[in-house]
Kinemage of the C-alpha trace (Angstrom):
@kinemage 1
@onewidth
@group {chain A} dominant
@subgroup {mainchain}
@vectorlist {calphas} color= white
{ca unk a 1} P -41.685 88.246 28.065
{ca unk a 2} L -40.175 85.331 26.677
{ca unk a 3} L -39.388 81.864 28.092
{ca unk a 4} L -35.790 81.038 28.095
{ca unk a 5} L -35.127 78.309 25.564
{ca unk a 6} L -32.450 75.917 26.864
{ca unk a 7} L -32.499 73.956 23.483
{ca unk a 8} L -34.774 73.675 20.699
{ca unk a 9} L -36.828 70.603 20.218
{ca unk a 10} L -36.308 68.996 16.620
{ca unk a 11} L -38.983 67.144 17.090
{ca unk a 12} L -41.655 69.708 17.216
{ca unk a 13} L -40.147 72.050 14.781
{ca unk a 14} L -42.166 73.241 11.847
{ca unk a 15} L -39.537 72.215 9.581
{ca unk a 16} L -39.830 68.794 11.024
{ca unk a 17} L -43.961 68.682 10.719
{ca unk a 18} L -43.376 70.200 7.345
{ca unk a 19} L -41.614 67.456 5.978
{ca unk a 20} L -43.773 65.021 7.793
{ca unk a 21} L -46.663 66.325 6.605
{ca unk a 22} L -45.253 66.425 2.914
{ca unk a 23} L -44.386 62.984 2.988
{ca unk a 24} L -47.897 61.839 4.302
{ca unk a 25} L -49.505 63.840 1.834
{ca unk a 26} L -47.566 62.128 -0.840
{ca unk a 27} L -48.406 58.627 0.882
{ca unk a 28} L -52.055 59.785 0.788
{ca unk a 29} L -52.351 60.372 -2.523
{ca unk a 30} L -50.684 57.328 -3.683
{ca unk a 31} L -52.828 55.048 -1.604
{ca unk a 32} L -56.050 57.141 -2.603
{ca unk a 33} L -55.029 56.923 -6.540
{ca unk a 34} L -54.663 53.231 -5.931
{ca unk a 35} L -58.011 53.022 -4.651
{ca unk a 36} L -59.678 55.347 -7.369
{ca unk a 37} L -58.054 53.091 -10.232
{ca unk a 38} L -59.446 49.979 -8.410
{ca unk a 39} L -62.820 51.621 -8.361
{ca unk a 40} L -62.807 52.979 -12.070
{ca unk a 41} L -61.348 49.911 -13.337
{ca unk a 42} L -64.033 47.792 -12.599
{ca unk a 43} L -66.860 49.493 -14.737
{ca unk a 44} L -64.537 49.907 -17.192
{ca unk a 45} L -63.763 46.379 -17.709
{ca unk a 46} L -67.492 45.650 -17.773
{ca unk a 47} L -67.863 48.375 -20.212
{ca unk a 48} L -65.375 47.053 -22.598
{ca unk a 49} L -65.244 43.362 -21.704
{ca unk a 50} L -68.431 42.175 -21.068
{ca unk a 51} L -67.912 38.617 -21.556
{ca unk a 52} L -64.445 38.251 -19.800
{ca unk a 53} L -66.374 40.122 -16.900
{ca unk a 54} L -69.223 37.363 -16.944
{ca unk a 55} L -67.322 34.298 -16.493
{ca unk a 56} L -68.149 32.189 -13.622
{ca unk a 57} L -65.353 31.926 -10.802
{ca unk a 58} L -66.151 29.862 -7.576
{ca unk a 59} L -70.096 30.505 -8.431
{ca unk a 60} L -69.490 34.306 -8.875
{ca unk a 61} L -69.627 36.140 -11.902
{ca unk a 62} L -65.998 37.639 -12.280
{ca unk a 63} L -67.692 41.026 -11.775
{ca unk a 64} L -69.480 40.120 -8.380
{ca unk a 65} L -66.218 38.341 -7.471
{ca unk a 66} L -64.004 41.425 -7.330
{ca unk a 67} L -66.931 43.712 -6.136
{ca unk a 68} L -68.265 41.500 -3.431
{ca unk a 69} L -65.281 39.317 -2.094
{ca unk a 70} L -62.134 40.765 -3.206
{ca unk a 71} L -62.731 44.470 -3.033
{ca unk a 72} L -63.090 44.669 0.629
{ca unk a 73} L -59.699 42.888 1.123
{ca unk a 74} L -57.989 45.097 -1.553
{ca unk a 75} L -59.327 48.324 0.734
{ca unk a 76} L -57.680 46.623 3.899
{ca unk a 77} L -54.535 45.984 2.380
{ca unk a 78} L -54.391 49.428 1.216
{ca unk a 79} L -55.127 50.554 4.536
{ca unk a 80} L -52.363 48.548 6.264
{ca unk a 81} L -49.920 49.784 3.692
{ca unk a 82} L -50.620 53.307 4.564
{ca unk a 83} L -50.657 52.692 8.302
{ca unk a 84} L -47.351 51.001 8.342
{ca unk a 85} L -45.390 53.560 5.626
{ca unk a 86} L -47.218 56.171 7.607
{ca unk a 87} L -45.412 55.014 11.167
{ca unk a 88} L -42.248 54.544 9.087
{ca unk a 89} L -42.189 57.728 7.705
{ca unk a 90} L -43.092 59.338 11.172
{ca unk a 91} L -39.634 56.946 12.750
{ca unk a 92} L -37.484 58.030 9.708
{ca unk a 93} L -38.131 62.033 10.349
{ca unk a 94} L -37.958 61.480 14.401
{ca unk a 95} L -34.562 59.695 14.051
{ca unk a 96} L -33.306 62.106 11.423
{ca unk a 97} L -34.128 64.885 13.765
{ca unk a 98} L -32.570 63.137 16.719
{ca unk a 99} L -29.687 62.747 14.711
{ca unk a 100} L -29.522 66.401 13.813
{ca unk a 101} L -29.913 67.112 17.442
{ca unk a 102} L -26.661 64.925 18.286
{ca unk a 103} L -24.277 66.262 15.496
């Protein structure tokens, strides 16, 4: 027996969740690509430009400065951007669903 449905909940609809998941998938792929590019760039730079990467900066070679000092904050920045944009996606989808309900 079906329960009476007084009004559909647009925030819990399949369309809402599908749009949100699609947006978050695109965001996840973009963040992952950014990470992979940085991860692959360091060995490539070491291979293609060994003299440049052997330069000393603040007592480190450029390779170790990037890998040991700058890579961790770079990952934190990617994480921060992901979280902020994910929250913005959720808020935008919820607002769109609410606006659709009031029309």
